Phi, psi and omega in degrees: 000142183297151184299323182296326177289320178302313181295321180292319178297318178299319180296318183286329184263348182079012178267170175276149180306322181294326177295314181296317182300314179293321179298316179298318179300318179295319179295320178294337178271017176067027174278146181273162181298311179299321180296316181297312185289333182267316191246006178227042183296326180296321182291326186255000183071027176082025178296135180276179186296328179293316179295317179296321177298322178293320177299316180298317180300312181292326176299317178295320179299312183285334174295317177294322179297321180296320177296320179295321179299319180298318178297315182296314180298321179295318181294314181293324179294321178297328179281356180072024185244009185275107176265166178298322181294316181293320178301315181297318179298316181293314183295330182266003183287140180237003180239128179296325179295314178297320180300316180290329174297317180296326184276341191310314183298338183250359181289133179305132186253148168285179181289124180233173176299326180291317180292327177295318179295322177298317180297333179277002177085021184265005179301314180300321178296316179296321180295320178299318178289321181298321182272006180060038182263017175211140173256354183226071183297334179299317180292319180294327183296330182298335181288348185254011178293134181205188178299325181268349180232087190295326186227166177297325179295323176298321178295317179296320179299316179296318179296321178295324176299319179292317178298318181301318179294321178295317177302316184292341181267355181288126185300315184294327177295312182296316182294320180296315181292322179297317178298320180297315180290325178295336176265003183269205184234137173276127185238150173222144178227152174294126182282167180296317180286333181295333182298331181256005181277124182295341180268005186298329185298338177299336185247021187297335178295343185247014180296327177214081193230148180209140180209143178303136180306317186287343183250005186289119178293156183303314184293329178292314179300313183292325177295316179296318180292325176295317178300322177293317181298328180272004177077016183264329182241152168249130184247140176210171175238127179262113175258199180242077186305313180301320180293329180287317189290324185300305179293332180297311179298321179298318181293317180297318180294321181292325185277322188243358182092146182285128178293141181252164174056218183286348176299325179298321178295318179298321179297316182297319179296315181295321179294317179298319178296316179300319181294309186286318190267326188248313187283308185302311180298316184287319180290322174301315178299318178299312184293317179296321179297318177296320178297318180294321179300316178293320179295320177300312182299318180293316181294320179292324177298315179296316179301315180299317178298316179297316181297319178302315181294323180293316181292329183265023177298142181303134182269158170267088185286142174050045184236132174277131191237139166255115184251142184231126169262100191285157176193162179266278186298317183273001177083177179258123179276124186243133174230151175246130183238143175279186186299333180265006179084012177284140182285122180258327187194153173210151171193178181240136175241160184230070182279350187246164175302150011274344184277320175052049177272068187292312183297313179300320181293320178298317180298314181296318179299314180300318179296318180292320179300316181289311186295322186252015175051049183293138180247342180207148175249131182239128185239134174291145187272010183280212180306131179070009180295313181295319181294322179292321178298315181293323177300316183290327179291341178257006187273000177075031177290154177305140186298337182282350180278121179281143175244117185236157172240147177224156175294138177255013176302128179091347181297320180291328177295315178298316186297333180259005185275167176298322180296315179299316179293324179293320182285324183226068184295334185268359182245156181273180187295330182293321178292315180300320180297318179293322177298317180298320179298315180293317183292327181290339173282322179294319179196093185299326182297312182295329184272319187286343176294347180275353188243138175303122183306332181293347180263007187265004172077018177238158181099182180219132176052038184294339179273354182258344185275172178303110187291327178294314179294321179300313180297318179301312183291320181290322176299319178297318181298314180297314180299318180295319179294315180299318181290326179295319183279323186089155187229132174287110186294341183267352180232346185292143176285161177298334181289329176279318182299327183295342179265003174286136183309128175087359185259287180084176187299315185294311181294327179298319177293322179295321179295314180296320179293318177299318180296322180293319184281319189254356183087182185295153176289144179253350179199164174293323182301331180296340178301333181292349177274349179291130180306132175071008175262092185270189185298321182292314179297320179298316179303318184285324189261335192303318183293343184258354178259139181246143177237086180302139178078007179294148177305322176266112183298341178294337178291348177248031181226178178270005176289128182284143179307330180293348181249006180302321182298332178291316179296319180298322178293320177301316181295317179299317181296331179271352180074029178231169175277157179304321181298329180283332182282320184295120179090002181258097184298321183296316178296319181296324180297333182276000182269128176272112185302321184301332184287353183242010178286132177229180178295330181272328183238108181275183182301317179303319180294317180296319179295321176297319180298314181296319178298319180289322179297324181294321179223075185296138177067020182299130178277121183282003190271351178073203182233150179291137179269149175291149181205144175218140174286165175296124185290345180266002183236124181229328182231165182298332179292341179281347185279144174224147179301138180098345178298144172249125188225149170283149180205171179237129178290125181252339180201143178239129180232178179291336184259002178150196182229141177265138186229135175269118177250012174090027182236022177073353175234138179278137175268158180246125167267105179296150183304332180288346181252017174246122182307140180304135179091352179275129180245110179276152182230155177302137179070009178288139177273129184226165171245126185234161176244134179282122181250340177200149179221124174237089185297325182297319181264357181068035182252131178232122176263132183233161174231136180283128175262308175197000000 
């Protein structure tokens, strides 16, 4: 990659050019983001997965830009207009908008008023006016009267159309106007059709709204654009046209000479036309597009952070679960799952109105708990979730059984998906949904990878942002989370394996098929026997796959096979076997990391190895905390201003965080009511204060206490 791109990526990411250069080289060598951030820290200076992901994104952007430059240079050269200065400008360009401005005069055009005038033979008249070679264009225009140009005024109009297009193609004019609009205000008004639109009230805050372009938050930009897309709002940018026109005219006059006589009048008409018809719409579009790109990036970043927190929720390891998809009229769907999430039993109970079979439901729950040795009860947080939780707390379950709630966002999507049907072909959607609820408590990472992240109820305006970029970032987030936790190669589903660095959908199926035919893997090295899993894929994935019970304990750790020889040397130096060193914190403390640094393995790698040896296979996700809603609050009507309530953060956005306080409606902690420097996370337990309640609209305003 060219040096100018390396420097620009370094500037945008805050990294050093040498870090970016090495990172790009690794990416060009088909290394994955998790592999680079975990096992090539010396090469990148310790860049984490988010930074490496940003480098990859920008590398792809500039690779496409370089291809575009080649096309543009070829077109201009064919036109015989490529000068050394223009070539240099194009080759050194780092903005796609600027690049297209440079290309504009030579870009193939659709039929325009200017091209129509050219076809009528009015090009020479326009050229004469452009070069200031006439002080009386009206007289010259009479020479161009023809069958297609009935009058001198028609000839002048055509010449002005050509001039207007030329004015609009001038780089300095476009750049000056773009700067003016970037310093202007983004405005929205209620459209004529919006007045009769029944959904218009969703956008009432933007019926007569204005905000500086440079200060517009991502959620505001996306909301306004959604309103425009639905035909409810009209969007424009208000610049400072008088301030813009004065220096523009001065620059044009200084460069080409001041037009004299009636030519000055023709220039003013053509300039006004260029401004109103050609420049304002296109420059407005450019600026709004740039605003949306920034808003997309910010929203996707927030979505990625939320998704990471959701995927890395603490799991209920080795726990038998009774999971409930709650409901009123249709009853509560109950499933029993073993420690691996296999379905043991299912049925429906009706503890709530209208049937209210409470005693029967308690008996059935007790029987299932005893028969299937249940250790935890997991309840979906949707309709009837709070009521079901309270019912179970009064059902007389053994005190050692934990009662937890989880978000059921996406469970219905999974239950109706191809994956859901493939896993449970003999069961209907209600059973699949309850299984998904239980499994996401046992291991949210393994379960949620089966569901489109956009269905998980986190993020903001995820359906409005650049979908290609969103998928790229979310796929990276899932891959990074899976790699951070590690995957048991002998029990993982193909849906989880596909997100291990270097594997993907095809290899994941091959691994599962090999496992089915040959039995469980006994070592990481055995992965090389999987069809189409070659040396490069093995290098990328091996460190993230675990083989429990393998003869070599390092195969069940995050130590990469390429570093096994280092651990073996450590063990020899201590006079013990490798098996004795792995998991022995005291022995690991006595190892001097500096003594094992080599040209291939630097200090960061040795320190990572020692940390992993002390606690091999450590799960970074922690443990789930106990939580209960306020027992005196059940509906929004129960809320009063000033109340202090426990809650769970369900979504984090640029404008605040949504919190479930147990009343079927999520409350909003506006960003202004969150102490500066406080970073809230998905599923975080918080204490909030009620600051406003609008029961009619279902709006709850909250303030974060702690």
